C-alpha positions in Angstrom: 66.3 75.4 66.0 62.7 74.5 65.5 60.6 77.6 65.0 57.0 77.6 66.2 54.5 80.4 65.9 51.1 80.2 67.5 49.8 83.6 66.5 46.9 84.0 64.0 45.3 81.6 61.5 47.3 78.8 59.8 48.4 81.2 57.0 49.6 83.8 59.5 51.4 81.1 61.5 53.1 79.8 58.4 54.1 83.3 57.3 55.5 84.1 60.8 57.5 80.9 60.9 58.8 81.4 57.4 59.8 85.0 58.1 61.5 84.0 61.3 63.4 81.1 59.7 64.5 83.5 56.9 65.7 86.1 59.4 67.5 83.5 61.6 69.2 81.8 58.7 70.3 85.0 57.0 73.7 85.0 58.8 74.3 81.3 58.8 71.9 80.2 61.6 70.2 76.8 61.3 66.4 76.8 61.7 63.3 75.0 60.4 59.6 76.1 60.5 57.2 73.8 62.5 54.7 73.6 59.7 57.4 72.3 57.3 58.2 69.5 59.8 54.7 68.4 60.8 52.3 70.0 58.3 50.4 73.3 58.0 47.2 72.2 59.8 48.9 70.0 62.5 48.1 71.1 66.0 50.9 71.7 68.5 51.1 69.0 71.2 53.9 67.8 73.4 54.1 64.5 71.7 54.4 66.0 68.2 57.0 68.5 69.5 59.1 65.7 71.1 58.8 63.6 68.0 59.9 66.5 65.8 62.9 67.2 68.0 64.0 63.6 68.0 63.4 63.0 64.3 65.2 66.1 63.1 67.7 66.4 66.0 66.9 70.0 66.9 69.0 71.5 69.6 66.4 74.2 70.5 62.9 75.3 70.1 61.8 78.9 69.6 58.2 79.5 70.4 56.4 82.8 69.6 53.0 83.4 71.1 50.7 86.3 71.6 50.8 87.5 75.2 47.7 86.5 77.0 46.8 83.8 74.5 47.2 81.0 77.1 44.2 80.5 79.4 44.8 79.5 83.0 41.2 78.4 83.6 41.3 75.6 81.0 43.5 73.3 83.2 43.7 73.6 87.0 47.2 74.4 88.3 48.8 74.6 84.9 51.4 77.4 84.7 50.8 80.3 82.2 52.3 83.7 81.6 56.0 83.9 82.5 55.8 80.4 84.1 54.6 78.9 80.8 56.1 75.4 80.4 56.1 74.2 76.7 57.4 70.7 77.6 55.4 70.2 80.8 51.8 70.6 79.5 49.7 70.7 76.4 48.3 74.2 75.7 45.4 73.4 73.4 44.4 77.1 73.3 47.6 77.8 71.4 46.1 75.9 68.5 43.2 78.3 68.2 43.5 81.2 65.8 44.2 84.5 67.6 43.5 87.8 65.8 46.7 89.7 65.2 45.6 92.2 62.6 43.1 94.5 64.4 44.8 95.4 67.8 46.4 98.8 68.0 49.2 97.3 70.3 50.2 93.6 70.5 52.8 92.0 72.7 54.5 88.8 71.6 56.3 86.5 74.0 59.3 84.7 72.4 60.9 81.8 74.3 63.8 79.5 73.5 63.9 76.1 75.1 67.0 73.8 75.1 65.9 70.5 73.6 68.2 68.4 75.7 66.9 69.6 79.0 63.4 70.9 78.0 64.2 74.1 79.9 63.6 77.7 79.0 66.9 79.4 78.3 65.9 82.7 76.9 62.8 84.9 76.6 61.7 88.4 75.5 58.5 90.3 75.2 58.2 92.4 72.0 55.6 95.1 71.5 54.2 96.3 68.2 52.1 99.4 67.6 49.6 100.3 65.0 50.5 97.9 62.1 47.8 98.1 59.4 48.2 94.5 58.3 49.1 91.2 59.8 51.9 90.9 57.2 53.5 94.2 58.4 53.3 93.0 62.0 54.8 89.7 61.2 57.7 91.3 59.2 58.5 93.7 62.0 58.3 91.0 64.7 60.5 88.5 62.8 63.2 91.0 62.3 63.0 92.2 65.9 63.1 88.7 67.4 66.0 87.6 65.1 68.0 90.7 65.9 67.7 90.1 69.6 68.6 86.4 69.3 71.7 87.4 67.4 72.6 90.1 69.8 72.3 87.7 72.7 74.2 85.0 70.9 71.5 82.4 71.2 71.8 81.2 67.6 74.2 78.4 66.7 76.2 78.8 63.6 
């Protein structure tokens, strides 16, 4: 599974991806962080995503984004929200840093896409309240997301 986080600055993104990979591989799952495949400062584009999947033979992509981070007005008729389509469109705004440390409540959307079909196969929204640091928020979310993936038997062993 290729793990992509699009929340926060590059350091927060890398931390989120690292923590998610750690949580996902703890019980024998197989996962790699996006930044370790393409580089820490490399923007997320469909072509880079497709190249990463082919070169490393990933079966799935896990994408974590802050709810509302996408912007419908940037590209006419492009789906956003629950209709978000990772393989159908570039979402340039997902490469802009989003503040995750100062909000009293933050909702993250986590989606899993099957690499063979480019289709969304699983998704959850997870809410976090009153975390004092981005690190605390990331730790909580990584464990929450990994636990739900394991409960729903989404992870390959």
